[in-house]
N, C-alpha and C positions, 0 to 999 in steps of 0.2 A: 504493500500500500504506500509506504514512504517513497519507494523508488518511482511508483507511478505518479505520485504528487509532484516529485521533482521533475520528472519528464514532462508533465503537463505544464508546469510553471515555466521551465526554460525552453520548452518546445523542441527538445532533442533528448536522446537517450543518454543517461549518465554513464560514465566510464566505470565498468564493473570488472576491469582487468587486474585490479590490485587486491591481493589476498589480505584481509584485515589482520589475520594472525601474523603474517609475515611483516606487515607494517609495524605492529607492536614490537616484534623482535628486532627489526632494524632500528627503530627509534631507541630502544633500550641499549642497543649496541653503540649507537652514535653518542647517546648521553654518557655512557660509560667511558667512551674514548675521550670525550670532552673533559669529564671530571678527572680522569687519570693523567691528562696531558699527553696522551699517546696518539692523538688524532693527526698530528702533523699539520702542515700548512693548509691542507684542504679543509680542516675542521676548525681552525683557530678562530674564525669569525662567525661560526655557526652557533646558534643558540636555540635550544628546544624549550618551548613554553608549556608549563603545566596549566591545565584548566580544571574547573570544578566539574566533577562527573554528574552531579545532580544539583538542582536548584535548592537554595537555602531560604527559609522563611519562618514565619510564626503564625500561630492560630488566632484568627479574628472572627468576630460576628458569627458565633455559633458553629465553628468548625471549618470555615474557609481558610485556605492557605494564602497568606499574604507573602508573596515572594519579595525578598530583599536583595538577593544576589541570584542571577539567572544561571542556569546550567550552561557550561561552555565558557564562562567568564575566565579570563586569564588571571592566574594568581602569581604574586600576592595581589590582594584587592581589599577594598573596604567600601561599605555602603550603609546607609541609614534610612529608616522610615519613622514617622511620628504617628503614634496611636493615642487614642483618648479613651476615657472611661465610658462605660456603657450603662451605668446606673447612677442615680443621685446619691451623693455622699458615699461613693465607693471607696473603701479603705485599702483594698488589695488588688493588684493586677498581676495575673499570672503571665510569665514570659516563657513560652514553650517554643523551642527551636526544632524545626523539622528539616529533613532533606527529602526531595522527591519531586515528581512531575504531575501528581494528581491534584485537582483543585480542592479536595477535602483532606485535611490533615490526618483523618483516621486511616487514610490509605497510604500515607507516607511514613517515613521512619523518624521516630523521636530521638533526637540527639542529646537533649538536656533541657532542664527547666529550673526556674527559680521565681521568686516573688518580689515585686516592689510593694513594700508595706508602708503603713502610716501615711497614706495619701491624704491630702487636706480635704475636709468635707466641703464639696462643691457640687453644683448641678452636673448632670450627665454631660459629657463632652467637654467639660471645662478644665479637666486635668490632662495634660499632654505628656506622654512618655516617649522619649526618643530612643529607639532600639538600633544599635550599631553592630554590624557583623564585620569582623576583620579576619581575613585568612592570610597567613604568611606563606612563604615559599615552600615550607615543609608540610602544609596542610593543617597547621594548628589553627583552630577556630576560637577567637575571643569574642564573647558576647557581652555587650555593655548596655544597660538601660539607665537612662537619666531622666529624672523628673525636671522638666524645663522650668518649672516655677521655683522649686526649692533647691535645684542643682544637686540633689541627692543622687548617688550613683550606686549601682550594684553590677557585678560582672561574674561570669564563669568562663573557664577555659576548657575546650574540648579538644583532646589530642587527635592526631590522625589515626590512632589505633583504637582508642577506647570507644567501644560501641559502634564503630563505623562499619559500613557494609563492605563485603568483598566485591571484587570486580564482577563475579558471576551474579551476585545479588543486585548490583547496580544495573547490569544489563537486563535482568529480569524485571526490575522496576520500570525501566524505560519501555520494555515490551508491553508490560501491563498498562502503562499510560496510553500507548498507541492502541491497544485492543479496546480500551474503554473510553476513547476520546469522545465519541458522540454522546454516550450516556453521561459522562462526566460533565460535558458542556451543558447539557440540559439540567442536570442537578445543580450546577453552579449558578445557572440563571434563575432557577427556582429559589435558591437560598438568597441570592442577591435581591430578588423581587420582594421576598418576605422581609428582608432587613430594611429595604427602602420603605416599605409600608410601616414597619415598627418605628423607624426613625421619624417618619412623617407624622405619625400619630402623636409622638412625644412632642415635637415642635409645635404642632397645631394646638394641642392641649395647653402647652405652656403659654402660647400667644393669647389664646382665649382667656386664660386665667389672668394674665397680666393686663388685659384690656377689657375686662368684663364690664366696667362702668362706661365704656364707649360703644357698646354693642346693644342693639335692640334686645330686650329680655327674651322675647319669644324666639328670635333667631339664635340667641346665645344658648338657650335651653336645647333647641333642636340640634345644634352643632355639638354641644357637650355630650348629649345623650348618644349621638351617632358615634362620636369618638370613643366613648366608654364601651358601647356595644361592640365596636370593631376591635377594641383591645381585648375584650372578653372572647370574641370569636377567634382571634389570633392565638390566644392562650390555649383554647380548646383544639385548634387545628394547626399545630406547628408543621404538620406534614402535608398541608394543603398544596394544591396545584398552582403553578405559575399564573394561570388565567384567573384563578380565584383571588389571589393576592392583588393582581392588577385591577380586577373588577372592584374589589373593596376600596382600593386607592382612588379609583374614579368616583365611587359613591361619595367618599369623604370630600373630594375636591368639588363635586357638584354642589354640596351644601355649604362648605366652608369658603369656596372661592369668592362669592359675592361679598361675604363678610370681610375677607382679607383685602379685597379691592377698596371697600369702604374705609378700612383702616389706613391703607396706603394714601388714599386721597386726603383723609383727615390729617395724616402725618405731614403731607406736603403743605397743607395750609398752616399747620402749627410749627413748621420749620424742621421737621424730620424726627419726631420723637416716637419711639416705642413699638415697632413691628419688626420681627425677625426677617432679615433679608432672605434667608433660605426658603421662606414660604412664598 
């Protein structure tokens, strides 16, 4: 399937004349010659670059894999992403580091984990944690999490040997990702749609609460009741279909949309106070 995709993309057949096992053996021989200094003039300016065999990332939003460093990236390398709390007054954030190519972390390989504790009591999304992955030339992985508000840091180091996959296991994981590519894509879309609905309900509810004295009482009650009913439905149906989550999102927008437009217009008249831009 991969060969066919490459052929379709480049509109010509890929070169299949190189034996992959021989390529690995030749590369190892060249690297050994370079390191030993016995390669002579022909190899003195040649450098072989190591790359990550699998993507590295962390668990977010109910089991989705957030990739921080992609598979095939040349090492040494370093990259960071910023993540935020998912609950009001959340005190702890779990930092789980995985390697793999599947969109859900449950199908990837856990490398290590730790917690950021004593987070300041703030509304959902207001505490930001920067997670940095740094891989050196020997494959040593250093994971650092930093609370951007307090500057508190925690880190772990994962060696190239401890708990890492063998070459055979890596290749099997890549094949598994290829075999499940279509179903994985659909499931990732379902989870992302569910997460968007959950986040939307939170922001809408927060905005209605903060602006309740500026909204018609009957419209406010209808909107609040719908948001509460949709939250309850979401709790009862975490395994709902993508179309169901999208439909619920549209239902909320149909009722809340006119209210939000009214608040935007009032804000413009008042000089810009009080409505979440995300809405």
